[in-house]
C-alpha positions in Angstrom: 50.4 123.8 131.8 49.8 124.0 128.1 47.6 121.4 126.6 48.2 119.9 123.1 45.4 120.0 120.5 43.8 116.5 119.9 44.6 115.1 116.5 41.9 113.1 114.8 42.9 109.6 113.7 40.6 106.6 113.3 42.5 104.5 115.6 43.9 107.2 118.1 41.8 109.7 120.1 44.4 111.2 122.4 46.5 114.4 122.4 49.7 114.3 120.3 52.5 116.7 120.7 53.3 118.4 117.4 56.6 117.6 115.9 57.5 121.3 115.6 56.8 122.2 119.1 60.5 123.5 119.7 60.8 121.5 123.1 64.4 120.2 122.9 65.4 116.6 124.2 67.7 116.7 127.1 71.2 115.8 126.1 73.0 112.9 127.6 76.5 113.3 129.3 78.0 111.7 126.2 76.4 114.2 123.9 77.5 117.1 126.1 81.1 115.9 126.0 80.8 114.9 122.3 82.1 111.4 122.8 80.3 108.1 121.4 80.1 105.8 124.5 80.2 102.6 122.1 83.2 103.5 120.3 84.9 104.7 123.5 84.1 101.4 125.2 85.5 99.3 122.3 88.7 101.3 122.3 89.1 100.9 126.1 88.6 97.1 125.9 91.2 96.9 123.1 93.7 99.0 125.1 93.0 96.9 128.3 93.6 93.7 126.2 96.7 95.2 124.8 98.3 95.9 128.2 97.6 92.3 129.1 99.4 91.1 126.1 102.1 93.5 126.3 103.0 92.3 129.9 103.8 88.9 128.6 105.4 90.3 125.5 107.8 92.5 127.3 109.2 89.7 129.5 106.8 90.5 132.3 108.2 93.9 132.9 105.6 95.9 134.7 107.5 99.3 134.2 106.9 98.9 130.5 103.3 98.3 131.1 103.0 101.2 133.4 104.7 103.3 130.8 102.4 102.1 128.2 99.3 102.8 130.4 100.5 106.5 131.1 100.7 107.0 127.3 97.2 105.6 126.8 95.9 108.0 129.4 97.6 110.8 127.7 96.2 109.7 124.3 92.7 109.5 125.9 93.0 113.1 127.3 94.1 114.3 123.8 91.1 112.5 122.2 88.7 114.1 124.7 90.0 117.5 124.2 90.1 117.1 120.4 86.6 116.0 120.5 85.3 119.3 121.7 86.5 121.3 118.7 84.2 121.7 115.7 85.0 120.4 112.3 85.2 123.8 111.0 88.1 124.4 113.3 90.0 121.3 111.9 89.2 122.7 108.5 90.8 126.1 109.3 93.8 124.5 110.9 94.6 122.1 108.1 97.1 124.2 106.3 98.9 125.1 109.6 98.9 121.3 110.6 100.4 120.4 107.3 102.9 123.2 107.2 104.2 122.4 110.7 104.4 118.7 109.8 106.4 119.4 106.9 108.8 121.7 109.0 109.3 118.9 111.5 110.1 116.3 108.9 112.7 118.8 107.4 114.0 119.1 110.9 114.3 115.4 111.4 116.6 115.4 108.4 118.8 118.1 109.8 119.0 117.3 113.5 117.0 114.1 113.9 117.7 111.5 116.5 119.0 108.1 115.1 117.7 104.8 116.5 118.0 101.4 115.0 119.7 102.8 111.8 117.0 105.3 111.1 116.7 109.1 111.7 113.0 109.4 112.5 112.7 111.1 115.8 112.8 114.6 117.1 114.1 115.1 120.8 113.4 117.9 123.2 115.9 117.3 125.9 114.3 116.3 129.1 110.7 116.7 127.6 109.8 114.3 124.9 111.1 112.2 122.0 108.5 111.7 119.2 108.0 110.8 115.7 106.8 113.6 113.3 105.9 111.1 110.6 103.3 109.6 112.9 101.6 113.0 113.1 101.4 113.3 109.3 99.1 110.3 109.3 96.5 112.7 110.2 97.8 116.1 109.0 98.1 114.9 105.3 94.6 113.5 104.9 93.5 116.4 106.7 94.9 118.8 104.3 93.6 116.8 101.3 90.1 116.7 102.8 90.3 120.5 103.3 91.5 121.2 99.6 88.8 118.8 98.1 86.1 120.5 100.2 86.7 123.6 98.1 86.7 121.8 94.8 83.9 120.6 92.5 83.3 116.8 93.1 84.1 114.4 91.7 87.5 116.0 91.4 89.0 116.9 88.1 92.4 115.8 86.8 94.2 119.2 87.9 92.8 118.7 91.5 94.2 115.2 91.5 97.4 116.6 90.4 97.4 119.2 93.4 96.5 116.4 95.8 99.5 114.2 94.4 101.8 117.1 95.3 100.3 117.5 98.8 100.7 113.8 99.4 104.1 113.3 97.7 106.2 115.9 99.6 105.6 114.3 103.1 105.7 110.8 101.7 109.2 111.5 100.2 110.5 113.0 103.3 109.3 110.1 105.5 110.7 107.4 103.1 114.2 108.9 102.9 114.5 108.6 106.8 114.2 105.8 105.8 110.7 104.7 107.0 109.0 102.9 104.0 106.1 101.6 106.2 105.0 104.9 107.6 105.5 106.6 104.3 103.2 104.0 102.7 100.7 104.6 105.4 100.7 108.2 105.2 100.1 107.9 101.5 97.3 105.4 101.8 95.5 107.6 104.3 95.5 110.5 101.9 94.6 108.4 98.9 91.6 107.2 100.7 90.4 110.7 100.9 90.7 111.1 97.1 88.9 107.8 96.5 86.1 108.6 98.8 85.7 112.1 96.7 84.4 109.9 93.9 87.1 109.3 91.2 86.0 108.1 87.9 87.1 104.6 86.7 89.2 106.2 84.1 91.2 108.1 86.4 91.7 105.3 88.8 92.8 103.2 85.9 95.3 106.0 84.9 96.6 106.3 88.3 97.1 102.5 88.8 99.0 102.5 85.5 101.3 105.2 86.7 101.9 103.5 90.0 102.8 100.3 88.3 105.0 102.1 86.0 106.8 103.6 88.9 107.5 100.3 90.7 110.7 99.8 89.1 112.0 103.0 90.1 110.7 102.5 93.6 112.8 99.1 93.6 115.9 100.8 92.3 115.8 103.6 95.1 115.0 101.0 98.0 117.6 100.4 100.5 119.2 96.8 100.4 117.4 95.8 103.9 114.0 96.8 102.3 114.7 94.9 99.0 115.6 91.9 101.2 112.4 92.1 103.1 110.5 91.8 99.9 112.7 88.8 98.7 112.2 87.2 102.2 108.4 87.7 101.8 108.6 85.6 98.5 110.8 82.9 100.1 111.3 83.1 103.9 113.4 79.8 103.9 116.0 81.3 101.6 117.9 82.8 104.8 116.3 81.2 107.7 118.9 82.4 110.2 118.9 86.1 108.6 116.4 88.1 107.0 113.8 85.0 107.0 114.0 84.8 110.9 111.2 87.2 112.0 108.5 85.6 109.5 109.6 82.0 110.3 109.6 82.6 114.2 106.3 84.5 114.1 104.4 81.9 112.1 105.9 79.2 114.3 104.6 81.0 117.3 101.1 81.4 115.8 100.9 77.8 114.6 102.1 76.3 117.9 99.3 78.2 119.8 96.7 75.9 118.1 93.0 76.5 119.0 93.2 77.5 122.7 96.9 78.5 123.1 99.5 77.6 125.5 98.1 80.0 128.3 99.0 83.5 129.3 102.8 83.9 130.1 103.4 80.2 128.8 104.6 80.9 125.3 107.9 79.4 124.4 108.8 81.4 121.4 108.0 84.7 123.1 109.2 83.8 126.7 112.6 82.2 125.4 113.0 85.4 123.2 113.2 83.5 119.8 110.5 85.9 118.5 111.9 89.4 117.5 110.2 92.6 118.2 107.7 90.8 120.2 106.3 93.7 122.1 106.1 96.0 119.0 105.5 94.8 115.4 105.1 91.1 116.2 103.1 91.3 119.2 100.1 89.5 117.7 102.3 86.4 117.3 102.5 86.3 121.2 98.7 86.6 121.5 98.4 83.8 118.9 100.8 81.5 120.8 99.4 82.1 124.3 95.7 82.5 123.4 95.5 80.4 120.2 93.2 80.9 117.3 90.2 81.7 119.5 92.3 84.6 121.1 93.3 86.0 117.7 89.5 85.8 116.3 88.4 87.7 119.6 90.9 90.5 118.9 90.0 90.6 115.2 86.3 90.8 116.2 87.1 93.9 118.5 88.8 95.4 115.6 85.9 94.7 113.0 83.4 96.2 115.8 85.6 99.3 116.1 85.8 99.8 112.3 82.0 99.1 111.9 81.1 101.7 114.5 83.5 104.3 113.1 82.0 103.8 109.8 78.5 104.3 111.0 79.8 107.5 112.7 81.5 108.7 109.6 78.3 108.1 107.4 76.5 110.4 109.6 78.1 113.6 108.5 76.3 115.7 106.0 79.2 117.8 104.9 81.8 116.9 102.3 84.9 117.6 104.6 83.3 115.7 107.4 82.5 112.5 105.2 85.9 112.6 103.4 88.2 113.0 106.5 86.1 110.8 109.0 86.0 108.0 106.3 89.8 108.3 105.9 90.3 108.0 109.6 88.5 104.7 110.1 89.6 103.1 106.9 93.1 104.0 107.5 92.8 102.3 111.0 91.6 99.1 109.2 94.5 99.3 106.9 97.0 99.4 109.9 95.4 96.2 111.4 95.4 94.4 108.0 99.1 95.2 107.3 100.3 94.3 110.6 98.3 90.9 110.7 99.3 90.4 107.1 103.1 90.8 107.8 103.2 88.8 110.8 101.5 85.8 109.3 103.5 85.9 106.3 101.0 87.2 103.5 102.7 90.6 103.3 106.2 91.9 103.5 107.4 93.1 106.7 107.2 96.9 106.7 107.4 97.7 110.4 103.9 98.7 111.1 102.8 98.3 114.9 99.3 96.7 115.8 97.1 99.7 116.6 96.7 100.3 120.5 98.2 96.8 121.3 102.0 97.2 120.3 104.0 99.2 122.4 104.5 102.9 121.3 103.5 106.4 122.4 103.3 108.5 119.4 101.3 106.3 117.3 98.8 105.7 120.3 98.4 109.5 120.5 97.9 109.9 116.8 95.2 107.0 116.6 93.1 108.4 119.5 93.5 111.9 118.3 91.9 110.6 115.0 89.0 108.9 116.8 88.6 112.4 118.6 88.2 114.1 115.4 85.9 111.3 114.3 83.6 111.8 117.3 83.7 115.6 117.0 82.5 115.1 113.3 79.6 113.0 114.4 78.8 115.2 117.5 78.8 118.3 115.4 76.7 116.9 112.4 74.0 119.2 111.0 70.9 117.1 111.2 68.8 117.1 108.1 65.0 118.0 108.6 62.7 115.1 108.6 
């Protein structure tokens, strides 16, 4: 057996292994499969709690819970598979993913399936019904990050213009479905990439001024129900039995839960069906009524831990593409939570954003966990800097 030479030290007289010995540390199972156990555990805990709340919110329908659990399993498999690919693979696939996503959005306009007054879904008969705009939440920031990876940072004005075109095409196609909520989330996910690239305050001010100038144009092109949502946000009591019903019932449900809640399956607003969309967009109101302020704080604390862990993983990347895209994934996840909680509690207009990994839904769950799979891949394949 090789003996290491003794290194002289005034307080230490024993052999020490040289730092450049070349002997690699044995990798753990998590490192071999490119998953982060802490983030994975937090996500599983969130999904488990989501199924518990969904059982109550769905009117105690076990078939709905089973369907959601199957979707979670599919999403987990997708996350694990995606985590095995290197970030360079995602960089190469960015144009293809973006192009396919645009093609599917155009296909929705031509032959999309209509549901609840909107044309948002594509249907493969007997196979799957999915929402292409959900996939653009990943494809658009992926394409923006891939483009900025080739540019000099901070980006110049012409680079910002190119990014605006990349972002604008899918956002417009999504908004005309109509799906204003998803279009804003797609835009925010991509804008985060641009901001993380290091914009000057002058450009940020210019972009802010352009957005402010475009708000009247946006207002004039909004559908009547979208305008009504904004007006209802400003004054919910103006139409308590119509457009203000959702907000009034959700805030009533949350307030009636008090500190500890009424108990699981004991919520009156939800179980008596006063609360609309209680298993999707307004599911946190069910949790607030049945588990009270304490239950909501526990859920929010879980979200905070997921975001904190995700940010820690994102900052470990040493390349531009990894930092930009990983940061966008986790900060967009935070925006989803903030918007949903804000609209249910009445501090934001209702825009139809589900609560991540708690609300009922398949495409959104797969998209979210696919994003976390990319995040874990970026962390697992990071290039370690020499000490």
